[in-house]
PAPAZA-716536 format. One record per atom (N, C-alpha, C): atom name; x, y, z. Coordinates in nm, 4 decimals. Example, Ala and Ser with C-alpha at 12.3 -4.5 7.8 and 13.67 -1.06 7.14 Angstrom:
residues 2
   at          X          Y          Z
    N     1.3190    -0.5690     0.7800
   CA     1.2300    -0.4500     0.7800
    C     1.3200    -0.3300     0.7800
    N     1.2850    -0.2250     0.7080
   CA     1.3670    -0.1060     0.7140
    C     1.2900     0.0030     0.7870
***
This chain:
residues 87
   at          X          Y          Z
    N    -0.7550    -0.2504     0.4485
   CA    -0.6902    -0.2230     0.3409
    C    -0.7660    -0.2004     0.2009
    N    -0.8614    -0.2927     0.2018
   CA    -0.9571    -0.3135     0.0882
    C    -1.0482    -0.1892     0.0965
    N    -1.0656    -0.1515     0.2236
   CA    -1.1465     0.0074     0.1913
    C    -1.0652     0.0925     0.1429
    N    -0.9742     0.1400     0.1629
   CA    -0.8735     0.2371     0.1214
    C    -0.8724     0.1878    -0.0178
    N    -0.8400     0.0781    -0.0646
   CA    -0.8230     0.0632    -0.2106
    C    -0.9397     0.1125    -0.3080
    N    -1.0497     0.0858    -0.2096
   CA    -1.2062     0.1246    -0.2699
    C    -1.2236     0.2804    -0.2879
    N    -1.1659     0.3402    -0.1588
   CA    -1.1684     0.4485    -0.1990
    C    -1.0947     0.5742    -0.2982
    N    -0.9653     0.4881    -0.2734
   CA    -0.8448     0.5346    -0.3778
    C    -0.8903     0.5043    -0.5312
    N    -0.9615     0.4132    -0.5721
   CA    -0.9940     0.4044    -0.7125
    C    -1.1386     0.4416    -0.7483
    N    -1.1904     0.4917    -0.6356
   CA    -1.3415     0.5505    -0.6602
    C    -1.3047     0.7296    -0.6808
    N    -1.1742     0.7669    -0.6852
   CA    -1.1378     0.8744    -0.6651
    C    -1.1321     0.9754    -0.5024
    N    -1.1850     0.9055    -0.3869
   CA    -1.1921     0.9675    -0.2746
    C    -1.0132     0.9718    -0.2105
    N    -0.9402     1.0400    -0.2391
   CA    -0.8075     1.0360    -0.1792
    C    -0.7967     1.0532    -0.0581
    N    -0.8535     1.1731    -0.0018
   CA    -0.8463     1.1991     0.1463
    C    -0.9085     1.0671     0.2160
    N    -0.9966     1.0174     0.1966
   CA    -1.0416     0.8635     0.2876
    C    -0.9679     0.7864     0.2458
    N    -0.9068     0.7339     0.1332
   CA    -0.8356     0.6326     0.1201
    C    -0.6975     0.6943     0.1891
    N    -0.6424     0.8159     0.1738
   CA    -0.5247     0.8023     0.2586
    C    -0.5501     0.7937     0.4026
    N    -0.6383     0.8192     0.4403
   CA    -0.6779     0.8008     0.5886
    C    -0.6981     0.6687     0.6462
    N    -0.7645     0.6012     0.5439
   CA    -0.7849     0.4570     0.5881
    C    -0.6320     0.3577     0.5829
    N    -0.5185     0.4301     0.4650
   CA    -0.4395     0.3723     0.4710
    C    -0.3477     0.3870     0.5655
    N    -0.3524     0.4753     0.6177
   CA    -0.2833     0.5438     0.7789
    C    -0.3174     0.4439     0.8793
    N    -0.4814     0.4624     0.8919
   CA    -0.5273     0.3722     1.0058
    C    -0.4585     0.2330     0.9998
    N    -0.4535     0.1680     0.8832
   CA    -0.4472     0.0523     0.8345
    C    -0.2958     0.0500     0.8821
    N    -0.1899     0.1136     0.8584
   CA    -0.0729     0.0966     0.9081
    C    -0.0698     0.1122     1.0731
    N    -0.1584     0.1882     1.1297
   CA    -0.1289     0.1819     1.2484
    C    -0.1972     0.0592     1.3366
    N    -0.2686    -0.0245     1.2659
   CA    -0.3366    -0.1303     1.3319
    C    -0.2556    -0.2322     1.2907
    N    -0.1534    -0.2538     1.1929
   CA    -0.0882    -0.3502     1.1641
    C     0.0687    -0.3318     1.2435
    N     0.0883    -0.2020     1.2851
   CA     0.2213    -0.1951     1.3739
    C     0.1532    -0.2316     1.5430
    N     0.0551    -0.2423     1.5821
   CA    -0.0216    -0.2557     1.6974
    C    -0.0170    -0.4127     1.7008
    N    -0.0488    -0.4819     1.5906
   CA    -0.0962    -0.6176     1.5874
    C    -0.0268    -0.6932     1.4353
    N     0.1108    -0.6782     1.4660
   CA     0.1525    -0.7234     1.3352
    C     0.1078    -0.9091     1.2589
    N     0.1380    -0.8644     1.1521
   CA     0.1355    -1.0407     1.1139
    C     0.2014    -1.1142     1.1828
    N     0.1855    -1.2599     1.1736
   CA     0.3139    -1.3554     1.2503
    C     0.3969    -1.3390     1.1193
    N     0.4389    -1.3694     0.9978
   CA     0.5166    -1.3764     0.9098
    C     0.5851    -1.2333     0.8883
    N     0.6859    -1.2165     0.8984
   CA     0.7772    -1.0857     0.8943
    C     0.7895    -1.0445     0.7479
    N     0.7750    -1.1431     0.6438
   CA     0.7955    -1.1197     0.5205
    C     0.6377    -1.0408     0.4552
    N     0.5265    -1.0972     0.5485
   CA     0.4010    -1.0955     0.5183
    C     0.4083    -0.9167     0.5731
    N     0.4854    -0.8770     0.7111
   CA     0.4464    -0.7682     0.7830
    C     0.5471    -0.6450     0.6783
    N     0.6672    -0.6673     0.6065
   CA     0.7455    -0.6202     0.5109
    C     0.6389    -0.5629     0.4071
    N     0.5434    -0.6490     0.3221
   CA     0.4777    -0.6275     0.2395
    C     0.3894    -0.5401     0.2448
    N     0.3107    -0.5606     0.3586
   CA     0.2374    -0.4640     0.3606
    C     0.2395    -0.3412     0.4125
    N     0.3831    -0.3090     0.4709
   CA     0.4083    -0.1981     0.5176
    C     0.4557    -0.1181     0.3770
    N     0.5616    -0.1824     0.2921
   CA     0.5681    -0.1058     0.1774
    C     0.4689    -0.0823     0.0635
    N     0.3414    -0.1919     0.0784
   CA     0.2350    -0.1399    -0.0125
    C     0.1557    -0.0201     0.0380
    N     0.1576    -0.0070     0.1829
   CA     0.1059     0.1224     0.2124
    C     0.1758     0.2472     0.2059
    N     0.2734     0.1667     0.2410
   CA     0.3929     0.3375     0.1955
    C     0.3759     0.4028     0.0574
    N     0.3853     0.3123    -0.0175
   CA     0.3742     0.3380    -0.1631
    C     0.2278     0.4068    -0.1927
    N     0.1246     0.3478    -0.1476
   CA     0.0100     0.4211    -0.1759
    C    -0.0401     0.5372    -0.1248
    N     0.0157     0.5406     0.0074
   CA     0.0327     0.6928     0.0484
    C     0.0946     0.7859    -0.0157
    N     0.2560     0.7571    -0.0606
   CA     0.3404     0.8194    -0.1394
    C     0.2778     0.8885    -0.2562
    N     0.2079     0.7884    -0.3419
   CA     0.1563     0.7919    -0.4445
    C     0.0010     0.9027    -0.4532
    N    -0.0534     0.8806    -0.3168
   CA    -0.1627     1.0082    -0.3213
    C    -0.1271     1.1088    -0.2711
    N     0.0007     1.1258    -0.1975
   CA     0.0497     1.2765    -0.1373
    C     0.1351     1.3376    -0.3050
    N     0.1988     1.2481    -0.3557
   CA     0.2379     1.2943    -0.4980
    C     0.1258     1.3430    -0.5773
    N     0.0465     1.2841    -0.5929
   CA    -0.1047     1.3197    -0.6600
    C    -0.1407     1.4324    -0.6300
    N    -0.1851     1.4753    -0.4980
   CA    -0.2085     1.5760    -0.4352
    C    -0.1705     1.7242    -0.4598
    N    -0.0252     1.6945    -0.4286
   CA     0.0628     1.8054    -0.4556
    C     0.0981     1.8311    -0.6067
    N     0.0497     1.7416    -0.6681
   CA     0.0576     1.7780    -0.8147
    C     0.1884     1.7245    -0.8815
    N     0.2636     1.6534    -0.8215
   CA     0.4114     1.6192    -0.8603
    C     0.4019     1.4827    -0.9347
    N     0.4575     1.4479    -1.0021
   CA     0.4832     1.2938    -1.0677
    C     0.5506     1.2139    -0.9680
    N     0.5041     1.1065    -0.9480
   CA     0.5305     0.9881    -0.8833
    C     0.6816     0.9289    -0.9395
    N     0.8044     0.9222    -0.8539
   CA     0.9081     0.8379    -0.9533
    C     0.8814     0.6837    -1.0156
    N     0.9397     0.6405    -1.0938
   CA     0.8855     0.5224    -1.1404
    C     0.8286     0.4031    -1.0564
    N     0.6965     0.3821    -1.0516
   CA     0.6587     0.3125    -0.9713
    C     0.6945     0.1540    -1.0422
    N     0.7012     0.1433    -1.1327
   CA     0.7252     0.0194    -1.2004
    C     0.8296    -0.0849    -1.1349
    N     0.9439     0.0013    -1.0899
   CA     1.0263    -0.0585    -1.0657
    C     1.0237    -0.0711    -0.9343
    N     0.9275    -0.0033    -0.8618
   CA     0.8973    -0.0396    -0.6943
    C     0.7987    -0.1619    -0.6548
    N     0.7145    -0.1518    -0.7788
   CA     0.6045    -0.2687    -0.7810
    C     0.6869    -0.4052    -0.8345
    N     0.7917    -0.3895    -0.8832
   CA     0.8587    -0.5341    -0.9343
    C     0.9558    -0.5714    -0.8054
    N     0.9793    -0.4773    -0.7214
   CA     1.0533    -0.5159    -0.6090
    C     0.9674    -0.5581    -0.4816
    N     0.8385    -0.5161    -0.4906
   CA     0.7413    -0.5428    -0.3659
    C     0.6932    -0.6890    -0.4422
    N     0.6832    -0.7173    -0.5810
   CA     0.6370    -0.8358    -0.5916
    C     0.7328    -1.0048    -0.5908
    N     0.8863    -0.9210    -0.5796
   CA     0.9772    -1.0174    -0.5071
    C     1.0093    -1.0785    -0.3964
    N     0.9156    -0.9891    -0.2835
   CA     0.9437    -1.0066    -0.1677
    C     0.8505    -1.1562    -0.1379
    N     0.9187    -1.2145    -0.0304
   CA     0.8303    -1.3439    -0.0049
    C     0.7410    -1.3722     0.0874
    N     0.6387    -1.2655     0.0805
   CA     0.5384    -1.2610     0.1484
    C     0.3915    -1.3863     0.0770
    N     0.3033    -1.3930     0.1622
   CA     0.2037    -1.5078     0.1144
    C     0.1664    -1.4573    -0.0426
    N     0.1281    -1.5958    -0.0568
   CA     0.0894    -1.5444    -0.2291
    C    -0.0161    -1.5094    -0.2188
    N    -0.1553    -1.5334    -0.1875
   CA    -0.2791    -1.4859    -0.1561
    C    -0.2902    -1.2995    -0.1219
    N    -0.1906    -1.2919    -0.0406
   CA    -0.1694    -1.1608    -0.0184
    C    -0.1251    -1.0699    -0.1311
    N    -0.0046    -1.1108    -0.1954
   CA     0.0404    -1.0558    -0.3002
    C    -0.0605    -1.0467    -0.4057
    N    -0.1499    -1.1450    -0.4448
   CA    -0.2455    -1.1304    -0.5397
    C    -0.3424    -1.0176    -0.5281
    N    -0.3826    -1.0286    -0.3730
   CA    -0.5008    -0.9333    -0.3586
    C    -0.4577    -0.7918    -0.3298
    N    -0.3357    -0.7879    -0.3128
   CA    -0.2857    -0.6453    -0.2961
    C    -0.1733    -0.6137    -0.3799
    N    -0.1588    -0.5666    -0.5160
   CA    -0.0756    -0.5861    -0.5755
    C    -0.0563    -0.4520    -0.6545
    N     0.0584    -0.4309    -0.6963
   CA     0.0729    -0.2570    -0.7723
    C     0.0605    -0.3266    -0.9098
    N     0.0321    -0.2307    -0.9948
   CA    -0.0025    -0.2597    -1.1321
    C     0.1089    -0.2809    -1.1937
***
């Protein structure tokens, strides 16, 4: 997921989207032990892919700050939430 974030922030949207998709598939095959962590990862990945798709299509993303606030309210591991957070 870090590799996908690096691609995203460096402007390589195609690579980032591919990495997010691969990461999601890997997490589905080998989910984290905590259901809360799994939910957090899934929501984070879905948001990033949606944001890339909206940007690619030239449309605006719905208010992401509300989504980010909801994501931060999940009971996932604190370190995961710090490492993979939405602005």
